[in-house]
DOSE-90709 format. One line per 5 residues: number of its first residue (from 1); for each residue x, y, z of N, C-alpha, C. Coordinates in steps of 0.2 Angstrom, whole numbers. Example, Ala and Ser with C-alpha at 12.3 -4.5 7.8 and 13.67 -1.06 7.14 Angstrom:
<sites>
1> 66,-28,39,62,-22,39,66,-16,39; 64,-11,35,68,-5,36,64,0,39
</sites>
This chain:
<sites>
1> -32,-3,-149,-36,-6,-144,-43,-7,-145; -46,-2,-149,-53,-2,-150,-55,-8,-154; -51,-10,-159,-53,-16,-163,-52,-22,-159; -47,-23,-154,-46,-28,-150,-52,-29,-145; -54,-23,-143,-60,-23,-138,-66,-25,-141
6> -68,-23,-147,-74,-25,-151,-74,-33,-152; -68,-35,-155,-67,-42,-156,-68,-46,-150; -65,-44,-144,-66,-48,-138,-73,-48,-136; -77,-42,-136,-83,-42,-134,-88,-47,-138; -86,-48,-144,-90,-53,-148,-89,-60,-147
11> -83,-61,-143,-81,-68,-142,-83,-70,-135; -85,-66,-130,-86,-68,-124,-94,-67,-122; -96,-71,-117,-104,-71,-116,-105,-65,-112; -112,-64,-110,-114,-58,-107,-111,-57,-100; -111,-63,-96,-108,-63,-89,-101,-61,-89
16> -97,-63,-94,-90,-61,-95,-89,-54,-97; -94,-51,-101,-94,-44,-103,-95,-40,-96; -100,-42,-92,-101,-38,-86,-95,-38,-81; -92,-44,-81,-86,-44,-76,-80,-40,-79; -79,-40,-86,-74,-36,-89,-75,-29,-87
21> -82,-27,-88,-83,-19,-87,-82,-18,-79; -84,-22,-75,-83,-21,-68,-75,-20,-66; -72,-25,-69,-64,-25,-67,-61,-19,-70; -63,-16,-76,-60,-10,-79,-62,-4,-75; -67,-4,-71,-69,2,-67,-66,2,-60
26> -63,-4,-58,-60,-4,-51,-56,2,-49; -51,4,-52,-48,10,-50,-52,16,-49; -57,17,-53,-62,23,-52,-66,22,-45; -67,16,-43,-71,15,-37,-67,18,-31; -60,18,-31,-56,21,-26,-57,28,-25
31> -59,31,-31,-60,39,-31,-66,41,-27; -71,36,-26,-77,38,-23,-78,36,-16; -73,33,-13,-74,31,-6,-75,23,-5; -76,22,2,-76,15,4,-82,11,1; -88,15,1,-94,12,-1,-93,9,-8
36> -91,13,-13,-89,12,-20,-85,6,-20; -79,6,-16,-74,0,-17,-78,-6,-15; -81,-6,-9,-85,-12,-7,-90,-15,-12; -93,-10,-15,-99,-12,-20,-95,-16,-26; -90,-14,-28,-86,-17,-33,-84,-24,-31
41> -81,-25,-25,-79,-31,-23,-85,-36,-22; -91,-33,-20,-97,-37,-19,-99,-40,-26; -99,-35,-31,-102,-37,-38,-97,-42,-41; -91,-42,-40,-86,-47,-43,-87,-53,-39; -88,-53,-33,-90,-59,-29,-96,-63,-31
46> -101,-59,-32,-108,-62,-34,-107,-65,-41; -104,-62,-46,-103,-64,-52,-99,-71,-52; -94,-71,-48,-89,-77,-47,-93,-83,-45; -97,-81,-39,-101,-87,-37,-107,-89,-42; -110,-85,-45,-115,-86,-50,-112,-91,-55
51> -106,-88,-58,-103,-92,-64,-101,-98,-62; -97,-99,-56,-94,-105,-54,-99,-110,-52; -105,-108,-48,-110,-113,-46,-114,-115,-52; -116,-110,-56,-120,-111,-62,-118,-116,-67; -111,-115,-68,-108,-119,-73,-104,-125,-70
56> -105,-126,-64,-102,-132,-60,-94,-132,-61; -91,-126,-60,-84,-126,-61,-80,-125,-54; -84,-126,-49,-81,-125,-42,-74,-129,-42; -74,-135,-45,-68,-139,-44,-62,-136,-47; -63,-132,-53,-58,-129,-57,-55,-123,-53
61> -59,-120,-48,-57,-115,-44,-53,-117,-38; -53,-123,-37,-49,-126,-31,-42,-127,-33; -38,-122,-32,-30,-123,-34,-26,-121,-27; -20,-121,-28,-16,-119,-22,-17,-112,-19; -19,-107,-23,-20,-101,-20,-27,-101,-16
66> -32,-105,-19,-38,-106,-15,-37,-108,-8; -32,-113,-7,-31,-116,-1,-27,-112,4; -23,-108,1,-19,-103,5,-23,-98,7; -28,-95,3,-32,-90,6,-37,-93,11; -40,-99,10,-44,-102,15,-40,-103,21
71> -34,-105,21,-30,-105,27,-30,-99,31; -29,-93,27,-28,-87,30,-35,-85,33; -40,-86,30,-47,-85,32,-49,-88,39; -47,-95,39,-48,-99,45,-44,-96,51; -38,-94,50,-34,-91,55,-37,-85,58
76> -40,-81,54,-44,-75,56,-50,-77,60; -54,-82,57,-60,-84,61,-58,-87,68; -53,-90,69,-50,-92,75,-49,-86,80; -46,-81,77,-45,-75,81,-51,-72,83; -56,-72,80,-63,-69,82,-65,-72,88
81> -64,-78,90,-66,-82,96,-62,-79,102; -56,-76,101,-52,-74,106,-52,-66,106; -56,-63,102,-56,-56,102,-60,-53,108; -57,-47,110,-61,-43,116,-68,-41,114; -69,-40,108,-76,-38,105,-77,-41,99
86> -79,-48,98,-80,-51,92,-84,-48,87; -89,-44,89,-94,-40,84,-90,-35,80; -85,-32,83,-80,-28,79,-76,-31,74; -74,-37,76,-69,-41,72,-73,-45,66; -79,-47,67,-82,-52,63,-83,-49,56
91> -86,-43,55,-87,-40,48,-80,-40,44; -75,-38,47,-68,-37,43,-66,-44,41; -67,-49,45,-65,-56,44,-70,-59,38; -76,-58,39,-81,-60,33,-79,-57,27; -76,-51,27,-75,-48,20,-69,-51,17
96> -65,-55,20,-60,-59,17,-63,-64,12; -69,-66,13,-73,-71,8,-74,-67,2; -75,-61,2,-76,-57,-4,-69,-56,-8; -64,-56,-4,-57,-55,-7,-55,-62,-10; -57,-67,-7,-56,-74,-10,-59,-74,-17
101> -65,-72,-17,-69,-73,-24,-66,-68,-29; -64,-62,-27,-61,-57,-31,-54,-60,-34; -50,-63,-30,-44,-65,-32,-45,-71,-37; -49,-76,-35,-50,-81,-40,-53,-79,-46; -58,-74,-46,-61,-72,-52,-56,-69,-57
106> -51,-65,-54,-46,-61,-58,-41,-67,-61; -39,-71,-57,-35,-77,-59,-38,-81,-65; -44,-83,-64,-48,-86,-69,-48,-83,-76; -50,-76,-75,-50,-72,-82,-44,-71,-85; -39,-70,-81,-32,-68,-84,-29,-75,-87
111> -30,-80,-84,-28,-87,-87,-32,-89,-93; -38,-87,-93,-42,-88,-99,-41,-83,-105; -40,-77,-103,-39,-72,-108,-33,-67,-107; -27,-70,-106,-22,-66,-104,-20,-60,-108; -20,-60,-115,-18,-54,-119,-24,-49,-119
116> -30,-51,-119,-35,-46,-119,-36,-43,-112; -35,-46,-107,-36,-43,-100,-30,-38,-99; -24,-40,-101,-18,-36,-100,-19,-30,-104; -21,-30,-110,-22,-24,-114,-28,-20,-113; -33,-23,-112,-40,-19,-111,-40,-17,-103
121> -40,-21,-99,-41,-20,-92,-35,-15,-89; -29,-17,-90,-23,-13,-87,-22,-7,-91; -24,-7,-98,-24,-1,-102,-29,4,-99; -35,2,-97,-40,6,-94,-37,9,-87; -34,5,-83,-31,7,-77,-26,12,-78
126> -22,11,-83,-17,16,-84,-20,23,-86; -25,23,-90,-28,29,-92,-31,33,-86; -34,29,-81,-37,32,-75,-31,35,-71; -26,31,-71,-20,33,-67,-17,40,-70; -17,41,-76,-15,47,-80,-19,53,-78
131> -26,51,-78,-31,57,-76,-29,59,-69; -28,54,-64,-26,56,-57,-20,60,-57; -15,58,-61,-9,62,-61,-10,69,-64; -14,70,-69,-15,77,-71,-19,81,-66; -23,78,-62,-27,81,-57,-22,83,-51
136> -17,79,-50,-12,80,-44,-8,87,-47; -6,87,-53,-2,92,-56,-6,99,-56; -12,98,-57,-17,104,-57,-17,107,-50; -18,103,-45,-19,105,-38,-12,108,-36; -6,105,-39,0,108,-37,1,115,-39
141> -2,117,-45,-1,123,-48,-6,128,-45; -12,126,-44,-18,131,-43,-20,130,-35; -18,125,-32,-20,125,-25,-26,121,-23; -30,119,-29,-36,115,-28,-36,111,-34; -40,105,-34,-40,100,-39,-45,102,-44
146> -46,98,-49,-51,100,-55,-58,100,-52; -59,97,-46,-66,97,-44,-67,102,-38; -61,106,-37,-62,111,-32,-60,109,-25; -57,103,-24,-55,100,-18,-48,103,-16; -48,105,-9,-41,108,-7,-39,103,-1
151> -32,103,0,-29,99,5,-30,103,11; -31,99,17,-31,103,23,-24,103,27; -20,100,23,-13,99,26,-8,102,21; -5,108,22,0,111,17,5,106,16; 7,105,9,13,101,8,10,94,5
156> 4,93,6,1,86,4,-5,88,-1; -6,83,-6,-11,84,-11,-17,80,-10; -23,83,-11,-29,80,-9,-32,76,-15; -31,79,-21,-34,77,-28,-41,75,-27; -43,69,-30,-50,68,-30,-53,65,-23
161> -48,64,-19,-50,61,-12,-52,65,-7; -52,72,-8,-55,77,-4,-51,77,3; -55,76,8,-53,76,15,-48,70,17; -49,65,13,-45,59,14,-38,60,10; -33,61,14,-27,62,10,-23,55,9
166> -26,52,4,-23,45,2,-21,45,-5; -20,51,-8,-17,51,-15,-11,47,-16; -6,47,-11,0,44,-12,-1,36,-11; -5,34,-7,-7,27,-7,-10,24,-14; -14,28,-16,-17,26,-23,-12,26,-28
171> -7,31,-28,-2,31,-33,3,25,-32; 5,24,-26,9,18,-25,5,11,-27; -1,11,-26,-5,5,-27,-5,3,-35; -5,8,-39,-6,7,-46,0,9,-51; 5,12,-48,11,14,-52,14,8,-55
176> 16,3,-52,19,-3,-55,15,-6,-60; 9,-6,-60,4,-9,-65,5,-5,-71; 5,1,-70,5,6,-76,12,5,-79; 17,5,-76,24,4,-78,24,-3,-82; 21,-8,-79,21,-14,-83,17,-14,-90
181> 12,-10,-90,8,-9,-96,13,-5,-101; 16,0,-99,21,4,-103,26,-1,-106; 29,-5,-102,35,-9,-104,33,-15,-108; 26,-17,-108,24,-22,-112,22,-19,-119; 18,-14,-119,15,-12,-125,19,-6,-129
186> 24,-3,-125,28,2,-128,35,1,-127; 37,-6,-128,44,-8,-127,49,-5,-131; 47,-3,-137,52,1,-142,53,8,-140; 49,11,-136,50,18,-134,54,18,-127; 61,18,-128,65,18,-122,65,24,-119
191> 65,30,-122,65,36,-119,58,37,-115; 53,34,-117,46,35,-114,47,31,-107; 50,25,-107,50,21,-101,54,24,-96; 60,27,-98,64,31,-93,61,37,-90; 57,41,-95,54,47,-93,48,45,-88
196> 44,39,-89,39,37,-84,42,36,-78; 47,32,-77,50,31,-71,52,37,-67; 55,42,-70,57,48,-66,51,52,-65; 46,52,-69,40,56,-69,36,53,-63; 35,47,-62,31,44,-57,34,45,-50
201> 40,44,-50,44,45,-43,43,52,-41; 44,57,-46,44,64,-44,36,66,-42; 31,63,-46,24,65,-44,23,62,-37; 25,56,-35,24,53,-29,27,58,-23; 33,60,-25,37,65,-20,32,71,-19
206> 29,74,-25,25,80,-25,19,79,-21; 16,73,-20,10,72,-17,11,73,-9; 17,72,-7,19,74,0,18,68,5; 16,62,3,16,57,8,22,53,8; 26,55,14,33,52,14,34,45,14
211> 30,41,18,31,34,18,29,31,11; 24,33,8,22,30,1,27,32,-4; 30,38,-3,35,40,-8,41,35,-7; 43,34,-1,49,29,0,47,22,-3; 41,20,-2,39,13,-5,39,14,-13
216> 36,19,-15,36,20,-23,43,20,-25; 47,23,-22,54,24,-25,58,17,-25; 57,13,-19,60,7,-18,57,2,-23; 50,2,-24,47,-2,-28,49,-1,-36; 49,5,-38,51,6,-45,58,5,-46
221> 62,6,-41,69,4,-42,70,-4,-43; 67,-7,-39,67,-15,-40,64,-17,-46; 59,-14,-48,56,-15,-55,60,-14,-61; 64,-8,-60,69,-6,-66,74,-11,-66; 77,-13,-60,83,-18,-60,81,-25,-63
226> 75,-27,-61,72,-34,-63,71,-34,-71; 69,-28,-73,67,-28,-80,72,-25,-85; 77,-21,-82,82,-19,-87,89,-21,-85; 90,-24,-79,96,-26,-77,100,-20,-73; 106,-21,-71,110,-16,-68,114,-12,-73
231> 110,-8,-77,113,-4,-82,115,3,-78; 121,3,-76,123,9,-72,123,16,-76; 123,16,-82,123,22,-86,116,25,-85; 111,20,-87,104,22,-86,102,24,-79; 104,20,-74,103,21,-67,106,28,-65
236> 112,30,-67,115,36,-66,111,42,-68; 108,41,-75,104,46,-78,98,47,-74; 94,42,-73,88,42,-69,89,45,-62; 94,43,-59,95,46,-52,97,54,-52; 101,56,-57,103,63,-57,96,67,-59
241> 93,65,-64,87,69,-66,81,69,-61; 81,63,-57,76,63,-52,78,68,-47; 84,68,-44,86,73,-39,86,80,-41; 87,81,-47,87,88,-50,79,90,-50; 75,86,-52,68,88,-52,65,89,-45
246> 67,85,-40,65,85,-33,68,92,-30; 74,93,-31,77,99,-29,74,106,-31; 72,105,-38,68,111,-41,61,112,-38; 58,106,-36,51,107,-33,52,110,-26; 57,107,-22,58,110,-15,59,117,-15
251> 63,119,-20,65,127,-20,59,131,-23; 55,128,-26,49,132,-29,43,131,-25; 42,126,-20,36,125,-16,38,125,-9; 36,131,-6,38,131,1,35,126,6; 28,124,4,25,119,8,28,112,8
256> 30,111,1,33,104,0,40,104,4; 44,109,3,51,110,7,50,109,14; 45,112,17,44,112,24,42,105,26; 38,101,22,36,95,24,42,90,24; 46,90,19,52,86,19,58,88,23
261> 59,94,24,65,97,27,67,94,34; 61,92,37,62,89,44,67,83,43; 66,79,38,69,72,37,76,73,34; 77,79,31,84,80,28,88,84,34; 85,86,39,89,90,44,88,87,51
266> 88,80,52,86,77,58,90,79,64; 97,80,63,101,81,68,100,88,71; 99,93,66,98,100,68,91,100,73; 86,97,71,80,97,75,81,94,82; 85,88,82,87,85,89,91,90,93
271> 96,94,90,100,98,93,96,104,96; 91,107,92,87,112,95,83,110,101; 80,103,100,76,101,106,81,100,112; 87,98,111,92,97,116,93,103,120; 93,109,117,94,115,120,88,117,124
276> 82,115,121,76,118,124,74,113,130; 75,107,130,73,102,135,78,97,136; 84,98,138,90,93,138,88,87,142; 84,87,148,83,81,151,78,76,148; 73,79,144,69,75,140,72,71,135
281> 76,75,131,80,72,125,85,67,127; 89,68,133,94,64,135,90,57,137; 84,58,140,81,52,143,78,48,137; 75,52,132,73,49,126,78,45,122; 84,47,121,89,44,117,93,39,121
286> 91,38,128,94,33,132,101,35,134; 102,42,135,109,44,137,109,43,145; 115,43,147,116,42,155,114,47,159; 112,53,156,109,59,159,114,64,160; 120,63,156,125,68,156,122,75,153
291> 121,80,157,118,86,154,123,90,151; 130,88,151,135,92,147,135,90,140; 131,85,138,131,83,130,129,89,126; 133,91,121,132,97,117,128,96,111; 128,90,108,125,89,101,122,82,101
296> 118,81,96,115,74,95,119,71,89; 120,65,89,123,61,83,117,59,79; 118,56,73,113,54,69,109,49,72; 112,44,76,108,39,79,104,42,85; 107,47,88,102,50,93,96,54,90
301> 98,57,84,92,60,81,87,56,78; 89,50,76,84,45,74,79,43,79; 83,41,85,79,39,91,74,44,93; 77,51,94,73,56,96,67,57,91; 68,57,85,63,58,80,57,53,81
306> 59,47,82,55,41,83,50,43,89; 54,44,95,50,45,101,46,52,101; 48,56,97,44,63,97,38,63,92; 38,58,88,33,57,83,26,54,85; 21,55,82,15,52,83,15,44,82
311> 19,43,76,19,36,74,23,32,80; 28,35,83,31,32,88,27,30,94; 22,35,95,17,33,101,13,28,99; 11,28,92,6,22,90,10,15,90; 16,15,88,20,9,88,21,6,95
316> 22,11,100,24,9,107,18,6,110; 12,9,109,6,7,112,4,0,109; 5,-1,102,4,-7,99,8,-13,102; 14,-11,103,19,-16,106,17,-18,113; 15,-13,117,12,-14,124,6,-18,124
321> 2,-17,119,-5,-21,118,-3,-29,117; 2,-29,112,4,-36,110,7,-40,116; 11,-36,121,14,-39,127,8,-41,132; 3,-38,132,-3,-39,136,-7,-45,133; -7,-46,127,-11,-51,124,-7,-54,118
326> -2,-58,120,3,-60,116,1,-66,111; -4,-70,113,-6,-76,109,-11,-74,103; -16,-71,105,-21,-69,100,-23,-62,99; -19,-57,103,-20,-50,102,-27,-48,105; -29,-42,103,-35,-39,106,-41,-40,101
331> -39,-43,95,-45,-44,90,-45,-38,85; -46,-40,79,-46,-36,73,-51,-30,75; -49,-24,73,-53,-18,74,-54,-16,82; -50,-19,86,-51,-17,93,-45,-13,96; -40,-12,92,-34,-7,94,-37,0,96
336> -42,2,92,-44,9,93,-47,10,100; -50,4,103,-53,4,110,-47,3,115; -43,-1,114,-38,-3,119,-32,2,120; -31,5,114,-25,10,114,-26,16,119; -32,17,121,-33,24,124,-33,22,132
341> -32,16,134,-32,15,141,-26,18,145; -27,20,151,-22,24,154,-15,20,155; -16,13,156,-10,9,158,-5,9,152; -7,11,146,-3,11,140,1,18,139; 0,22,144,3,29,143,11,28,144
346> 15,31,140,22,30,141,25,37,140; 27,41,145,29,47,144,36,48,141; 39,43,139,45,43,135,44,45,128; 37,45,126,35,46,120,31,53,120; 34,58,116,31,65,117,24,65,115
351> 21,61,111,14,61,108,10,56,111; 12,53,117,9,48,120,1,49,122; 0,56,123,-8,57,124,-12,57,118; -8,56,112,-12,55,105,-11,48,103; -9,44,107,-8,37,105,-14,33,102
356> -20,35,104,-26,32,102,-27,33,94; -29,28,90,-30,28,83,-34,22,81; -37,23,75,-41,17,73,-36,11,71; -30,12,70,-25,7,69,-18,9,71; -13,5,71,-6,8,73,-2,11,68
361> -5,11,62,-1,14,56,5,11,54; 5,4,55,11,0,53,9,-7,53; 9,-10,47,6,-17,46,9,-22,51; 15,-22,53,18,-27,58,15,-26,65; 15,-20,67,12,-18,74,4,-20,74
366> 1,-18,68,-6,-19,68,-8,-27,69; -4,-31,65,-6,-38,65,-4,-41,72; 2,-39,75,4,-42,81,-1,-39,87; -3,-33,87,-7,-31,92,-14,-33,92; -17,-34,86,-24,-36,85,-25,-44,84
371> -20,-48,82,-20,-55,81,-15,-59,85; -10,-56,88,-5,-59,92,-1,-63,88; 4,-67,91,9,-71,88,5,-76,83; 0,-79,85,-4,-84,81,-6,-81,74; -9,-75,75,-11,-72,68,-5,-69,64
376> 0,-67,68,6,-65,64,10,-70,60; 11,-76,64,14,-82,60,9,-84,55; 3,-84,56,-2,-87,51,-2,-82,45; -1,-76,46,-1,-71,40,6,-72,36; 11,-73,40,17,-73,36,18,-80,33
381> 15,-85,35,14,-92,32,10,-91,25; 5,-87,26,1,-85,20,5,-81,15; 8,-76,17,12,-72,13,18,-76,10; 22,-80,14,27,-83,11,25,-89,6; 20,-92,7,17,-97,2,15,-94,-4
386> 12,-88,-4,10,-85,-10,16,-82,-14; 21,-79,-10,27,-77,-14,31,-82,-17; 31,-88,-13,35,-94,-16,32,-96,-22; 26,-97,-22,23,-99,-29,23,-94,-34; 22,-88,-32,22,-82,-37,29,-82,-40
391> 34,-82,-36,41,-81,-39,43,-87,-43; 41,-93,-41,42,-99,-45,39,-98,-52; 33,-96,-52,30,-95,-59,33,-89,-63; 35,-84,-59,38,-78,-62,45,-80,-66; 49,-83,-62,56,-85,-65,55,-90,-71
396> 49,-93,-71,48,-98,-77,45,-94,-83; 41,-89,-82,37,-86,-87,39,-79,-88; 42,-76,-83,44,-69,-84,39,-64,-86; 33,-65,-83,27,-60,-84,28,-54,-80; 28,-48,-83,30,-42,-80,24,-39,-76
401> 18,-41,-77,13,-39,-73,13,-43,-66; 15,-49,-67,15,-53,-60,21,-50,-56; 26,-48,-59,32,-45,-56,30,-39,-52; 26,-35,-55,23,-29,-52,19,-30,-45; 15,-36,-46,12,-38,-40,16,-40,-34
406> 21,-44,-36,26,-47,-31,30,-41,-28; 32,-36,-32,36,-30,-29,32,-26,-24; 25,-25,-26,21,-21,-22,20,-25,-15; 19,-31,-15,17,-35,-9,24,-35,-5; 30,-35,-8,36,-35,-4,37,-28,-1
411> 36,-23,-5,37,-16,-2,32,-14,3; 26,-17,3,21,-16,8,23,-18,14; 27,-23,15,29,-26,21,35,-23,24; 38,-18,21,44,-15,24,43,-13,31; 47,-15,36,46,-14,43,47,-6,45
416> 43,-4,50,44,3,53,41,8,49; 41,8,42,38,13,38,30,13,39; 27,19,41,20,20,42,16,17,36; 10,14,37,6,12,32,-1,12,34; -6,11,29,-13,11,31,-15,5,34
421> -21,4,37,-23,-2,40,-24,-8,35; -21,-13,37,-21,-19,32,-29,-21,32; -33,-20,37,-40,-23,37,-45,-17,35; -42,-11,33,-47,-6,31,-49,-7,24; -54,-3,21,-56,-4,15,-51,-2,9
426> -49,4,10,-45,8,5,-38,4,4; -35,4,10,-28,1,10,-28,-6,8; -32,-10,11,-32,-17,10,-35,-18,3; -39,-14,0,-41,-15,-7,-35,-14,-12; -31,-9,-11,-25,-9,-15,-20,-15,-14
431> -20,-17,-8,-15,-23,-7,-18,-29,-11; -25,-30,-10,-28,-36,-13,-28,-36,-21; -28,-30,-24,-28,-30,-31,-21,-32,-33; -16,-30,-30,-9,-32,-32,-8,-39,-30; -10,-41,-24,-9,-48,-23,-13,-53,-28
436> -19,-51,-30,-22,-54,-35,-18,-55,-42; -15,-49,-43,-11,-49,-49,-5,-54,-48; -2,-54,-42,4,-58,-41,2,-65,-42; -4,-67,-40,-5,-75,-40,-9,-77,-46; -11,-72,-50,-16,-73,-56,-13,-78,-61
441> -6,-78,-61,-3,-82,-66,-1,-89,-64; -2,-90,-58,-1,-97,-55,-6,-102,-57; -3,-107,-60,-8,-113,-63,-7,-119,-58; -12,-124,-59,-11,-130,-55,-5,-133,-56
</sites>
């Protein structure tokens, strides 16, 4: 890699060297918080505009993805005019302009230097990912990470992120890109590839973010099926080794076991609640009120778990806000103010008093409540168009890095699973990196 890096540096101009350096450090920016992430997006946007306008290459940047992104941006601008507080919404909408520049810059560079970018940039990202992995393991064994940070929530890992417990999101955001790099440049090391799949899934479980673990598991499973086919022998080996590893972790880590045990014993928790407060549970699960009911079924337990959780309260208030503002929603970044109003209280949900949050913690509910059916349909037209062009390109060229972006975008949209805010800096940054990778190989 060193010789390739030196040769490549001698081939490109100063502006391209700076852009290469900035792109290589993007994963590191997520370790330092939102200011660092925004700074990197701004830098890449400045270089994109400077290079595009200075060399009169604006016409070359106008491609199908450019128009799809512009359409999405315009739909958000329209939403600002109907926002309950436009000043809250406008900064998040304007930030999409930075995203457009970022996506087009990565697309242009990958299409111009595909081999160099895949090996140098994604190789650097894989190295940073391994450093974070080591830090996660260090914290698992010693109770604090290599910088001395400790998690405020037993059973969850803080790593370099300190009080922001987002290590699972970070892991989910980059794991498929790392696997793509390993599958491309270590294709002859079959054992290494199988080990990485099991290792990444187990580490994701260890981090303790349940929703991101499920997404990581589904994403990696799809990745393996697409790249290796339905090899039942290997799938069986991977599944057995993965479950053995997870069982060993749960048996040796009390905090991890307690964090996941609730979801492995949902019927028992519902039955305990049924004995403690039968009227509430029967009402929550939609029973006729028969107080002689002795136990919860799995269906009853899932309904109870949903209504007893804070996520259930968030989802419910988001749906109520959408019903009050069905066309355009309350506006981006306004859920936090609307969700606390007394009219949205719903005593069927145990945590209804804690329903207020910065966002509903689920991408579908967030877009529906903040942008209404207009924004929701615009978003899915934007996603569908991007996925259609990306899949069309992938099935023609079979680029594994593009596949990782496609799978990430798809798994990010799984309904009901909790998620970060689509319009926040950290969560949206991870989404747009993978989106950019998904569309980077689409040509005119």
